[in-house]
LUMDRENFI-545477 format. One record per residue (C-alpha): residue in one letter; x, z, y. Coordinates in steps of 0.02 Angstrom, whole numbers, padded with zeros to 5 digits, always signed. Layout:
<pts>
AXZY ...
</pts>
This chain:
<pts>
M-00257+00259-02931 A-00448+00284-02943 D-00449+00469-02959 A-00330+00494-02786 E-00398+00559-02636 P-00398+00435-02502 M-00300+00472-02359 L-00435+00458-02203 V-00398+00509-02038 P-00501+00496-01873 A-00479+00326-01782 P-00383+00345-01617 G-00492+00370-01478 G-00458+00309-01327 E-00313+00355-01203 K-00366+00541-01205 R-00251+00650-01331 A-00153+00810-01361 C+00004+00851-01312 P+00114+00802-01454 A+00272+00855-01357 L+00224+01030-01380 E+00192+01019-01564 G+00312+00903-01662 K+00456+00794-01605 V+00454+00612-01573 D+00601+00520-01496 E+00615+00432-01330 N+00698+00307-01212 N+00670+00210-01063 G+00785+00186-00933 G+00709+00106-00791 G+00536+00129-00713 H+00445+00061-00579 S+00368+00145-00432 H+00241+00030-00352 K+00131+00202-00318 P+00231+00320-00208 A+00215+00475-00121 Q+00154+00538+00041 D+00270+00639+00150 E+00127+00750+00205 A-00009+00838+00110 E-00179+00762+00116 E-00324+00860+00195 T-00452+00800+00055 E-00480+00906-00097 P-00330+00894-00230 V-00416+00772-00374 E-00292+00674-00462 E-00398+00545-00533 E-00442+00399-00406 D-00592+00337-00351 G-00674+00252-00505 E-00726+00105-00411 G-00665-00046-00459 V-00549-00102-00629 G-00483+00055-00702 L-00290+00017-00744 G-00300+00149-00877 S-00402+00032-00999 G-00311-00085-01121 E-00426-00222-01050 A-00380-00188-00882 F-00190-00192-00903 A-00211-00359-01006 E-00311-00430-00860 M-00187-00370-00719 M-00023-00446-00832 K-00101-00615-00820 H-00072-00618-00664 G+00104-00521-00685 L+00264-00581-00717 T+00348-00656-00869 E+00518-00617-00935 L+00576-00786-00869 D+00532-00734-00691 V+00666-00600-00691 G+00797-00680-00777 I+00771-00622-00964 L+00816-00788-01041 K+00919-00765-01197 F+00925-00672-01370 V+01062-00593-01450 S+01026-00673-01613 E+00971-00836-01687 H+00856-00762-01830 K+00671-00799-01835 G+00565-00687-01746 F+00384-00603-01776 S+00255-00560-01649 G+00165-00400-01632 I+00063-00322-01482 L+00179-00194-01376 K+00093-00049-01295 E-00090-00085-01337 R-00098+00084-01320 Y+00003+00193-01182 S+00026+00317-01338 D+00114+00176-01425 F+00267+00211-01314 V+00351+00370-01316 V+00489+00413-01213 H+00610+00568-01230 E+00762+00591-01092 V+00929+00640-01154 N+01013+00733-01018 K+01193+00715-00976 E+01246+00854-01097 G+01175+00734-01241 K+01023+00842-01290 T+00842+00756-01307 V+00735+00836-01188 W+00584+00915-01262 L+00437+01021-01192 D+00437+01166-01298 D+00421+01324-01187 P+00257+01277-01098 L+00229+01464-01027 V+00291+01566-00889 W+00299+01739-00990 Q+00210+01884-00923 S+00266+02069-00951 S+00131+02216-00976 Q+00212+02287-00834 G+00151+02148-00703 L+00338+02085-00675 R+00330+01885-00708 F+00476+01794-00763 S+00523+01596-00787 Q+00598+01601-00964 R+00597+01697-01124 S+00768+01723-01090 R+00731+01825-00948 K+00643+01955-01064 H+00817+02033-01083 E+00819+02078-00884 L+00642+02162-00894 E+00708+02274-01031 Q+00867+02325-00927 L+00724+02385-00813 Q+00636+02480-00931 L+00785+02577-00971 F+00749+02671-00812 K+00552+02711-00869 N+00590+02892-00915 K+00711+02936-00790 E+00702+03028-00619 G+00817+03026-00471 N+00832+02917-00320 V+00986+02826-00385 E+00879+02761-00529 R+00741+02719-00427 T+00849+02627-00305 L+00930+02510-00437 V+00754+02458-00499 H+00710+02413-00313 K+00868+02311-00291 A+00838+02239-00461 V+00653+02178-00425 K+00724+02115-00256 T+00864+02005-00311 R+00768+01936-00467 T+00609+01887-00379 W+00566+01803-00207 D+00385+01850-00217 W+00361+02027-00272 E+00397+02180-00175 T+00414+02358-00232 K+00373+02539-00160 T+00385+02709-00215 E+00223+02786-00252 E+00184+02985-00297 R+00015+03011-00420 E-00025+03154-00492 G+00148+03240-00449 K+00244+03105-00527 K+00326+02968-00436 F+00298+02771-00497 I+00387+02620-00447 V+00249+02506-00390 A+00271+02320-00380 Y+00158+02208-00308 H+00136+02015-00246 A+00193+01964-00063 A+00052+01881-00010 G-00054+01899+00126 Q-00043+01872+00318 K+00120+01952+00311 A+00208+01857+00202 L+00131+01697+00295 A+00166+01757+00466 A+00358+01804+00448 P+00407+01675+00278 R+00584+01717+00309 K+00573+01897+00275 H+00529+01840+00089 S+00657+01715+00081 W+00743+01635-00083 P+00848+01764-00170 K+01030+01726-00138 S+01060+01762-00310 R+00931+01650-00373 G+00983+01443-00396 A+00878+01352-00261 F+00815+01233-00393 C+00675+01264-00521 H+00725+01126-00654 F+00577+01102-00790 V+00520+00979-00923 L+00384+00872-00871 Y+00251+00780-00998 K+00156+00640-00935 E+00035+00510-00996 N-00010+00347-00912 K+00087+00390-00764 D+00248+00325-00685 T+00369+00451-00618 M+00332+00426-00444 E+00141+00435-00461 A+00186+00609-00551 I+00280+00665-00404 N+00142+00618-00289 V+00027+00687-00385 L+00137+00871-00394 S+00183+00865-00209 K+00010+00854-00181 F-00053+01000-00254 L+00097+01085-00204 R+00064+01036-00008 M+00240+01004-00003 R+00334+00828+00044 P+00377+00723-00127 N+00573+00713-00077 V+00588+00888-00114 F+00600+00827-00295 S+00729+00756-00395 Y+00766+00680-00572 M+00880+00582-00663 G+00774+00419-00711 T+00605+00342-00679 K+00506+00318-00849 D+00373+00197-00883 K+00203+00220-00836 R+00100+00165-01002 A+00191+00285-01106 I+00197+00457-01153 T+00368+00523-01071 V+00458+00683-01063 Q+00591+00706-00942 E+00681+00838-00820 I+00625+00867-00648 A+00701+00983-00520 V+00625+01050-00357 L+00679+01142-00219 K+00632+01321-00198 V+00476+01318-00298 T+00436+01459-00425 A+00417+01434-00604 E+00252+01545-00596 R+00175+01413-00458 L+00232+01265-00548 S+00150+01334-00708 H-00004+01357-00626 L-00038+01181-00611 N-00050+01170-00803 K-00239+01235-00755 C-00260+01104-00658 L-00200+00917-00697 N-00240+00824-00823 N-00114+00721-00925 F+00025+00821-00878 K+00100+00964-00932 L+00263+01072-00856 G+00377+01185-00941 N+00548+01252-00994 F+00577+01319-00806 C+00742+01383-00752 Y+00846+01403-00596 K+01010+01310-00570 K+01099+01290-00400 H+01105+01090-00406 P+00976+00961-00382 L+00955+00810-00521 K+01031+00635-00476 L+00988+00471-00521 G+01084+00413-00667 E+01146+00571-00725 L+01065+00554-00893 Q+01159+00497-01053 G+01002+00385-01101 N+00837+00385-01199 H+00756+00407-01359 F+00621+00298-01400 T+00468+00298-01531 V+00387+00130-01524 V+00241+00063-01616 I+00222-00122-01613 R+00039-00166-01677 N-00021-00333-01767 I+00137-00384-01821 T+00140-00560-01900 G+00298-00622-01999 T+00365-00600-02158 D+00463-00458-02221 D+00616-00538-02218 Q+00578-00584-02050 V+00543-00396-01994 Q+00706-00357-02081 Q+00814-00465-02004 A+00747-00430-01819 M+00769-00244-01851 T+00947-00256-01937 S+01007-00363-01803 L+00948-00222-01663 R+01030-00090-01769 E+01200-00170-01811 T+01207-00297-01675 G+01109-00211-01521 F+01036-00296-01391 I+01061-00376-01217 N+01064-00241-01089 Y+00918-00312-00968 Y+00817-00230-00848 G+00648-00235-00911 M+00485-00285-00831 Q+00430-00122-00771 R+00588-00125-00650 F+00489-00279-00556 G+00323-00222-00544 T+00152-00241-00643 T+00061-00354-00517 A+00077-00525-00441 V+00199-00497-00305 P+00355-00425-00367 T+00456-00292-00307 H+00623-00392-00311 Q+00556-00510-00173 V+00491-00362-00062 G+00684-00299-00091 K+00760-00452-00042 A+00655-00457+00110 I+00717-00300+00170 L+00901-00353+00157 Q+00859-00506+00238 D+00794-00404+00361 N+00636-00496+00361 W+00525-00336+00394 N+00352-00434+00443 E+00383-00517+00266 V+00417-00330+00192 I+00251-00292+00276 D+00157-00448+00216 L+00213-00446+00028 I+00151-00257+00021 L-00006-00272+00095 K-00071-00436+00065 P-00221-00465-00050 R-00158-00514-00230 P-00230-00577-00388 G-00261-00473-00533 A-00347-00320-00586 E-00343-00166-00439 K-00453-00021-00397 G-00610-00072-00289 Y-00561+00015-00134 M-00379-00062-00147 V-00456-00232-00151 K-00554-00184+00008 C-00403-00122+00088 R-00298-00264+00059 E-00443-00380+00127 E-00464-00272+00290 W-00271-00289+00334 A-00284-00473+00288 Q-00438-00489+00403 S-00396-00375+00555 Q-00201-00346+00550 D-00273-00157+00599 P-00178-00027+00499 E-00322+00124+00546 A-00456+00006+00480 A-00358-00043+00324 L-00312+00153+00302 K-00496+00192+00306 K-00531+00097+00145 L-00423+00217+00051 P-00504+00367-00008 V-00309+00411-00094 K-00181+00381+00038 R-00040+00432-00079 C+00019+00264-00126 V+00145+00132-00040 E+00001+00041+00047 G-00073+00200+00123 Q+00100+00269+00169 L+00147+00110+00260 L-00010+00098+00330 R-00006+00267+00415 G+00173+00219+00459 L+00104+00082+00553 S-00049+00153+00640 M+00088+00299+00709 Y+00221+00187+00757 G+00144+00023+00795 K+00192-00152+00722 K+00332-00158+00846 N+00424-00019+00754 I+00403-00076+00563 I+00573-00010+00508 T+00519+00169+00557 A+00327+00145+00484 F+00412+00075+00334 A+00511+00244+00315 M+00338+00341+00303 I+00373+00292+00121 P+00486+00428+00017 R+00657+00351+00002 N+00671+00350-00185 N+00514+00224-00172 R+00610+00122-00038 L+00771+00103-00138 M+00694+00060-00280 Y+00642-00110-00196 I+00817-00156-00168 H+00859-00088-00329 S+00747-00208-00408 Y+00828-00345-00327 Q+00996-00314-00378 S+00917-00298-00553 F+00844-00461-00547 M+01022-00542-00490 W+01102-00452-00639 N+00970-00517-00764 T+00998-00692-00701 M+01200-00695-00705 V+01202-00625-00875 S+01086-00765-00932 R+01206-00876-00856 R+01360-00800-00942 I+01285-00783-01114 E+01245-00983-01094 A+01410-01033-01039 F+01520-00910-01147 G+01403-00829-01296 L+01423-00653-01368 K+01609-00631-01350 A+01741-00574-01214 V+01829-00712-01111 E+01959-00739-00990 G+01886-00685-00822 D+01772-00556-00869 L+01763-00365-00808 V+01798-00201-00919 L+01796-00023-00850 R+01941+00097-00877 G+01921+00265-00793 G+01777+00208-00710 T+01862+00055-00612 A+01836-00115-00661 F+01982-00236-00711 V+01982-00421-00740 L+02034-00472-00913 S+02181-00588-00944 A+02163-00720-01082 A+02267-00610-01206 E+02165-00456-01158 A+02007-00551-01183 E+02068-00566-01382 T+02070-00361-01410 H+01905-00349-01322 S+01727-00358-01388 I+01557-00405-01292 Q+01507-00219-01297 D+01664-00188-01177 V+01625-00317-01049 V+01521-00260-00885 M+01450-00359-00749 P+01407-00307-00569 L+01259-00283-00472 P+01292-00348-00303 G+01364-00239-00188 F+01496-00208-00047 D+01600-00093-00176 V+01612-00211-00327 I+01734-00348-00392 Y+01642-00514-00480 P+01702-00599-00632 T+01840-00720-00593 H+01767-00871-00695 H+01626-00984-00645 V+01490-00873-00682 G+01562-00746-00564 K+01545-00872-00420 G+01369-00897-00459 Y+01342-00733-00380 R+01401-00807-00225 E+01304-00971-00223 K+01140-00854-00270 L+01142-00743-00133 S+01193-00876-00022 A+01030-00972-00068 D+00934-00790-00034 N+01014-00807+00149 L+01120-00653+00113 D+01311-00637+00118 I+01409-00566-00033 D+01557-00511+00095 N+01435-00422+00190 M+01317-00312+00086 R+01300-00165+00221 H+01127-00148+00307 R+01110-00103+00494 V+01005+00028+00399 R+01113+00128+00309 D+00992+00164+00153 Y+00995-00018+00132 S+01170-00037+00101 L+01217-00095-00061 A+01361-00016-00138 G+01344-00108-00309 A+01376-00064-00480 Y+01443-00105-00657 R+01315-00112-00820 R+01373-00151-00983 I+01301-00331-01052 L+01264-00276-01232 I+01191-00104-01291 K+01214-00048-01472 P+01070+00079-01500 S+01103+00243-01622 D+00987+00319-01736 V+00891+00153-01762 N+00747+00182-01914 W+00587+00100-01932 S+00443+00069-02061 V+00296-00043-02073 T+00118+00017-02106 L-00047-00066-02150 T-00195+00012-02055 I-00364-00013-02096 T-00507+00042-01994 S-00693+00053-02040 V-00787-00022-01895 S-00952+00075-01969 S-00889+00247-01999 N-00732+00229-01860 I-00619+00299-01996 T-00427+00231-02017 I-00341+00231-02185 S-00163+00237-02207 P-00032+00215-02260 P-00035+00078-02391 F-00046+00158-02549 A-00227+00231-02494 F-00307+00058-02467 M-00385+00032-02632 T-00436+00211-02670 A-00518+00199-02476 L-00598+00023-02510 H-00669+00099-02668 T-00737+00269-02600 L-00816+00151-02460 G-00912+00057-02596 I-00830-00119-02547 L-00709-00135-02681 S-00740-00119-02859 T-00596-00201-02951 C-00402-00208-02920 F-00337-00369-02802 T-00184-00452-02749 W-00104-00426-02572 N-00140-00625-02553 A-00335-00584-02583 F-00330-00437-02465 P-00400-00533-02317 T-00551-00611-02393 V-00599-00430-02455 L-00592-00392-02265 K-00689-00555-02219 E-00828-00523-02357 A-00854-00330-02315 H-00873-00377-02133 M-00844-00187-02101 L-00664-00170-02094 S-00528-00230-01992 A-00330-00217-02041 C-00158-00248-01947 W+00014-00202-01983 L+00103-00086-01865 L+00283-00065-01856 F+00360+00121-01814 L+00506+00100-01727 H+00642+00238-01677 F+00804+00221-01589 A+00907+00294-01437 V+01023+00209-01308 
</pts>
């Protein structure tokens, strides 16, 4: 052991890191996502700067995140009350660093989304193509390279015109030879008559691309992209929102923006990468994805080896209750489902108050001042002046109030992009679902019973006593409340009516006078069994003085020898004492977990 080389790697720095999605492959998942910082409908006149004002507490740091969560929600607050098994669990720290949580979307074809083609390929002839696969098109054009004649030149002109929207061609004679010159259709002509340079009919109207992001939620990322592109956020579409405190990779679609223009953003954005560009005829829709693939690091785990193995085996063999996660309900003291409830109640003054009122917890300094100004003056223009960056829910709402007045709150609220507004009422549906699923498991456990619902061909049916014997809990679904769903016929199903009634909502009339806020409802499985579950446990030792991390476990003693701290072998039980006496090392057990749902 003494002759072995110690495995020393640099200790992880702050939250800045390279782009692992461009190198190795990491697995992902995360379905839900919240959007407490939506986008703005119009471009700001301010200089495009991605990072917001640094005044106040920076929410990117671990300390600020912990401070914010002191005033945030707990699982009990959002209806997460039950466990799937009764074994003794273990504790640990989840998302101590945002890089501890990596999510890759699984698209509707079942393929895990990777960012592995970040470039817009450029040929030596000056024509640009959005994918490596389009090199073939250039090769076809080059077949005419040494040919003469008007017919061949006409074919080249047409080929360029049909394959690009921002390039034009012309024939020039130089030194007695005719050349086809391709040039970018920019300048006053293009700006004055944009329709003459319209999107080619042969090209799909939507540019699909893969978005890699760090420590940004999906809505915030869309806001940044729309700001740099000087476009409205509603031209973007996606299949699911992803966590903020994570590294995520997902597919995005945008209407009539070229791959070249999108690729240029890679030069000016931090913590973002765009790639894998292609054109398609359709946008993306929420919920189209098959799932997500996760790689998770849980730090400072406690408990015995048996406890960890039992918990991980239960996850692999039994699965987990399919609760909506905490990100669906926001990360501040004002949960998003409360805003959603106020919208459904048509209580618009309450909506405004919940979004704009001062709240405890860590926020950027300018946001605190904005909320204080609103509480004191109720003047939207005065409060808006406190926001240097207005691409957030609060800024968009204040702008709407300043434009339309407090007597037209519904119109003012519509200044917030549609997806962001709908997230509030979806959050309320999610809260109801969590609450009723906890009641159902409390009443009947993890087995199918008479009165439960199952799906057959997308349609919900009520189980009879005999049918319940032939189904498992993995077949059972529970409804999100709406006008187009049915409810279980047992007493838990009746609890929906009681719960909605307590919130002054009518289960028989879930249509809203504003069509966007009418709830159709949906069904969701109670229990999910993930696939591709695997895990490992590693002890990581960090030297405070030399800022190095030693990993994995078999390098412990060799590394201690190298650091001059240990001269003889020791037992595992003695290891904490050795660390205490050394006054130089800290250690923690890490659980690396991979799974897909």
